[in-house]
Structure formats: C-alpha cells, structure tokens
C-alpha positions in Angstrom: 0.0 0.0 0.0 2.8 2.4 0.9 4.5 1.8 -2.5 1.2 2.5 -4.3 0.9 5.8 -2.4 4.5 6.8 -3.2 4.0 6.0 -6.9 0.9 8.1 -6.8 2.9 10.9 -5.2 5.5 10.7 -8.0 2.7 11.0 -10.5 1.4 14.1 -8.7 4.9 15.6 -8.7 4.9 15.2 -12.5 1.5 16.8 -12.7 2.6 19.7 -10.5 5.4 20.4 -12.9 3.1 20.0 -15.9 0.6 22.5 -14.4 3.3 25.1 -14.1 4.0 24.9 -17.8 0.4 25.5 -18.7 -0.3 28.3 -16.2 -0.6 30.8 -19.0 -3.8 29.1 -20.1 -6.8 30.9 -18.7 -9.6 28.5 -18.1 -12.7 28.1 -15.9 -12.5 24.4 -15.5 -9.8 23.0 -13.3 -7.7 20.1 -14.5 -7.9 17.0 -12.4 -4.7 15.1 -11.8 -3.6 11.6 -10.6 -7.1 10.3 -9.9 -8.4 13.3 -7.9 -12.0 14.4 -8.0 -12.9 16.2 -11.2 -13.7 19.9 -10.8 -16.8 21.4 -12.4 -17.7 25.0 -12.8 -16.7 27.8 -10.5 -19.5 28.6 -8.0 -21.4 31.8 -8.2 -20.0 34.9 -6.6 -23.1 35.2 -4.4 -22.6 31.6 -3.1 -19.0 32.5 -2.3 -20.0 35.7 -0.5 -22.5 33.8 1.7 -19.8 31.2 2.4 -17.5 34.0 3.5 -20.1 35.3 5.9 -20.6 31.8 7.3 -16.8 31.5 7.9 -16.6 34.9 9.5 -19.3 33.7 12.0 -17.4 30.5 12.6 -14.0 32.2 13.1 -15.5 34.7 15.5 -17.1 31.9 17.5 -13.8 30.0 17.5 -12.0 33.0 18.9 -14.7 33.4 21.6 -14.2 29.7 22.6 -10.4 30.2 22.6 -10.7 33.2 24.9 -12.4 31.0 27.5 -9.6 28.4 27.3 -6.4 30.2 26.1 -3.1 28.5 25.9 -0.8 29.0 29.0 0.8 32.4 28.7 -1.6 33.6 26.1 -3.9 36.6 26.8 -7.6 36.2 25.9 -9.2 38.9 23.7 -12.2 39.5 26.0 -13.9 38.5 29.2 -13.1 34.9 30.0 -16.5 34.5 31.7 -18.0 34.7 28.2 -21.2 36.3 27.0 -24.1 33.8 27.5 -26.2 35.6 24.8 -23.5 35.5 22.2 -24.5 32.2 20.7 -28.2 33.1 20.3 -27.3 36.5 18.9 -25.2 35.0 16.2 -27.8 32.4 15.3 -30.6 34.9 15.3 -28.6 37.3 13.1 -27.6 34.5 10.6 -31.2 33.3 10.4 -32.6 36.8 10.0 -30.2 37.7 7.3 -30.7 34.4 5.4 -27.2 33.0 6.1 -28.1 30.1 8.4 -29.0 27.8 5.5 -25.8 28.7 3.7 -23.8 27.3 6.7 -22.7 23.7 6.3 -24.2 21.0 8.6 -21.0 20.8 10.6 -20.9 24.6 11.0 -24.5 24.8 12.2 -23.8 22.0 14.7 -20.8 23.9 16.1 -22.6 27.2 16.2 -25.5 25.6 18.1 -23.3 24.3 20.9 -23.3 26.2 24.2 -20.5 28.7 24.6 -17.4 27.1 26.2 -18.3 23.6 25.0 -16.0 23.3 22.0 -13.1 20.8 22.2 -9.5 22.1 21.7 -9.5 20.5 18.2 -12.7 22.2 17.2 -11.3 25.5 18.4 -8.1 25.0 16.5 -10.0 24.0 13.3 -12.3 27.0 13.6 -9.4 29.4 14.0 -7.6 27.9 11.0 -10.7 28.5 8.8 -9.4 32.1 8.7 -7.0 31.0 6.0 -9.9 29.5 4.0 -11.8 32.8 4.5 -9.0 34.8 3.1 -9.2 32.9 -0.2 -12.9 33.8 -0.5 -12.3 37.4 0.2 -9.4 37.5 -2.2 -11.5 35.9 -5.0 -14.3 38.5 -4.4 -12.1 41.6 -4.1 -9.9 42.2 -7.1 -7.9 44.9 -5.4 -6.8 42.5 -2.6 -3.4 40.8 -2.5 -3.1 37.2 -1.3 -0.9 36.8 1.8 2.2 34.7 1.1 2.2 31.1 2.1 4.4 31.7 5.1 2.0 34.3 6.5 -1.2 33.3 8.4 -4.3 35.2 7.4 -4.8 36.3 11.0 -1.4 38.1 10.8 -2.2 39.9 7.6 -4.1 43.0 6.6 -6.6 41.0 4.6 -8.9 40.4 7.6 -9.7 44.1 7.5 -11.7 43.4 4.4 -14.3 41.3 6.2 -17.7 43.0 5.6 -19.4 44.7 8.6 -22.6 42.8 9.6 -24.7 45.8 8.5 -23.2 45.6 5.0 -23.6 41.8 4.6 -26.6 41.9 2.3 -24.9 44.5 0.0 -21.7 42.4 0.1 -23.7 39.4 -1.2 -25.8 41.3 -3.7 -22.8 43.1 -5.3 -20.4 40.1 -5.2 -18.3 39.6 -8.3 -15.3 37.4 -8.9 -11.9 38.4 -10.2 -10.9 36.8 -13.5 -11.6 33.0 -13.4 -8.2 32.2 -14.9 -6.6 34.1 -12.0 -8.6 32.0 -9.5 -7.7 28.7 -11.1 -4.0 29.7 -11.3 -4.1 30.7 -7.6 -5.7 27.3 -6.9 -2.8 25.5 -8.6 -0.4 27.7 -6.5 -2.1 26.5 -3.3 -1.8 22.9 -4.4 1.9 23.5 -5.2 2.6 24.8 -1.6 0.7 21.8 -0.1 2.7 19.5 -2.3 5.9 21.0 -1.0 4.7 20.4 2.6 4.1 16.8 1.7 7.5 16.3 0.1 9.1 17.6 3.3 7.1 15.1 5.3 8.3 12.2 3.1 11.9 13.4 3.4 11.8 13.8 7.2 10.0 10.5 7.7 12.6 8.7 5.5 10.1 7.0 3.2 11.7 4.6 0.8 10.8 6.1 -2.5 10.3 4.3 -5.8 13.6 3.6 -7.7 14.7 6.6 -9.7 12.7 9.1 -7.6 14.9 12.0 -6.5 12.8 14.4 -4.4 15.5 17.0 -4.0 15.9 17.2 -7.8 12.1 17.3 -8.3 11.8 20.1 -5.7 14.7 22.0 -7.3 13.1 21.8 -10.8 9.7 22.8 -9.5 11.2 25.8 -7.6 13.1 26.9 -10.7 9.9 26.7 -12.8 7.9 28.5 -10.2 10.5 31.3 -10.1 10.3 31.6 -13.8 6.5 32.0 -13.5 7.2 34.7 -10.9 5.4 32.8 -8.1 8.3 33.5 -5.8 12.1 33.9 -5.7 13.7 30.5 -4.8 16.2 30.2 -2.0 18.9 27.6 -2.5 16.9 25.8 -5.2 13.9 25.5 -2.8 10.6 27.2 -2.0 11.1 30.4 0.1 9.8 30.0 3.7 10.2 32.5 6.5 13.3 33.9 4.8 15.0 30.5 4.3 14.7 27.3 2.2 11.6 25.3 2.9 13.7 22.3 3.8 15.2 24.3 6.8 11.8 24.8 8.5 11.5 23.6 12.1 8.8 21.0 12.8 6.5 23.8 14.2 7.1 26.1 11.3 6.4 23.3 8.8 3.2 22.4 10.6 2.0 26.0 10.3 2.9 26.3 6.6 1.2 23.0 5.9 -2.0 24.2 7.6 -2.0 27.5 5.7 -1.7 25.6 2.3 -4.3 23.0 3.3 -6.9 25.6 4.3 -6.3 27.7 1.2 -6.5 24.8 -1.1 -9.7 23.6 0.6 -11.3 26.9 -0.1 -10.0 27.1 -3.7 -11.3 23.6 -4.4 -14.7 24.6 -3.2 -14.8 27.7 -5.4 -13.6 25.6 -8.3 -16.4 23.1 -7.9 -14.5 20.0 -6.5 -17.4 19.5 -4.1 -20.8 21.2 -3.5 -20.8 20.3 0.2 -18.3 22.5 2.2 -17.8 19.7 4.7 -16.7 17.2 2.1 -14.2 19.3 0.0 -11.0 17.3 -0.9 -7.8 19.0 -0.1 -5.2 16.5 -1.3 -2.2 16.9 -3.7 
C-alpha cells in the first residue's frame, strides 16, 4: 500500500510540474490530476459571498471559545467568563439575514453548541478557517493581494476586508469574482505549496521512494519553474519560507505552513467546484 501511495505521489509531482508549464492558459474548468475528483464550474459569486459570511461567524465563535480556554501564557481577547447571549445573537442574526441555510451542517452543529463547550481540536480547526476565509475574500475583491504562504491570514491586513454585519446583504448582492483564470491559477499555486509540505514530510520520515525518484531534484526543478513563473524567488533551489529554504523549517514552522496551504487549497477547491458540500471538500495533492 505504501509503495502505491508513493508511486501516486510521483505522478502528482509530475502533474505539478506540468501544471506550471500551462499556467498561462486561462480556463474556468480546473484540471484533475492523478485520480483526484474532477472539478466542475466555479461557484457563483453570491454563493462565495455567503460562504465567506458563514466563515466569519465560525471564526469569531472559535475566537470566543479560545478566549475561554487560552493556551498557557496567552492573553484572551475578551472577558473569560464569556457572553451567554453571544451564541443566540449569532444564530438569530444569521437566520434573520438568510445565512443560516448557507452554513454547512457541521458549522451549524458547532454554532449551536453552548459557549465554552468546543473541544480544543474544534477551536483550532475553527481558527484555521481564517485561511480559508482569506481565499474567498481575495476571490471576491480584485484589489486584494493574497498573503504569502508563510503568512497566516490572522497576521495579515486581509482580515480588515471582512464586511461589517450591517453591510452583509450588499456584500452578497454586489459580489463579483476576479478573472476565473486568475482564480484557477491561484488554486494551482495553493496545491503547489501543499505539495511542498508533503515532500518535506516524506523526506523527514525517511520514506523509501520508488527507484529513480529524487525528491531533491524534483523540488529544485519545481522551484526553478515557479520562479520563472514569478510565483516566488527561490532560495537555495527551494521554496522560500520565512526567509530560508523550505527544507530548513522547524517542525513547528512546517506544521504552520502546511496548515496554511491546506486551508487555502480547501477553499479554492470549493470555489472551483470540486465538491458542493463544504464539509466534504477534498484538499489533497
């Protein structure tokens, strides 16, 4: 089974390189590679705007949950006793504005839980959705610049573009996408960064690769082509990460960058039609 997975990984590596060579082709349908689910059409801008509103609600709730149970040494943003009316206000607002039905079943389940009842994993997952949210905001706002893949959305200026609740209806009604080709190219870039995270995992876990597979060479060739496409400036024949080659990341730094790429690819795959159900979107390389 492991050999099959590694052979599949090698095929994906070839597909990644191939996708870089065809980035100049603007297209609305995303190309499927190595047995992954086939994309369909890009979702409507209004659906994406509603999804962004749902993610804003989820991220804010996750932050409220975290404030009740912060990590040792971390300072909560608000009153640790919590606001018992917060949950009902969010639900009432979402239902009144017509966003409750746009939330996924899992999101509704989380938002209905009593304040302070989320598990640590649910809190972490909710906070990480900020990097999925940034993709939706970027797609809907042509003047916005995507944060780099070593910069968390929560640490960027992008979150200032979240619409105010009073402007949510206008945000949905006036929603428009940037050029579809730009979106699909950005999706390929997200997949590229997640692929680099997975190559690092294979290298550090010392997987025995299929004969003739040289990951360092593949990474170097990919970094070279990505630089030619002006995706980034390579460092020591590798992807740039926190001012150093990706291969030099610490375990914690690597985990953060893998999570960033995973969340962004997840959102891009939903926009590009890889799955209608937000809870079931594939985010594999």
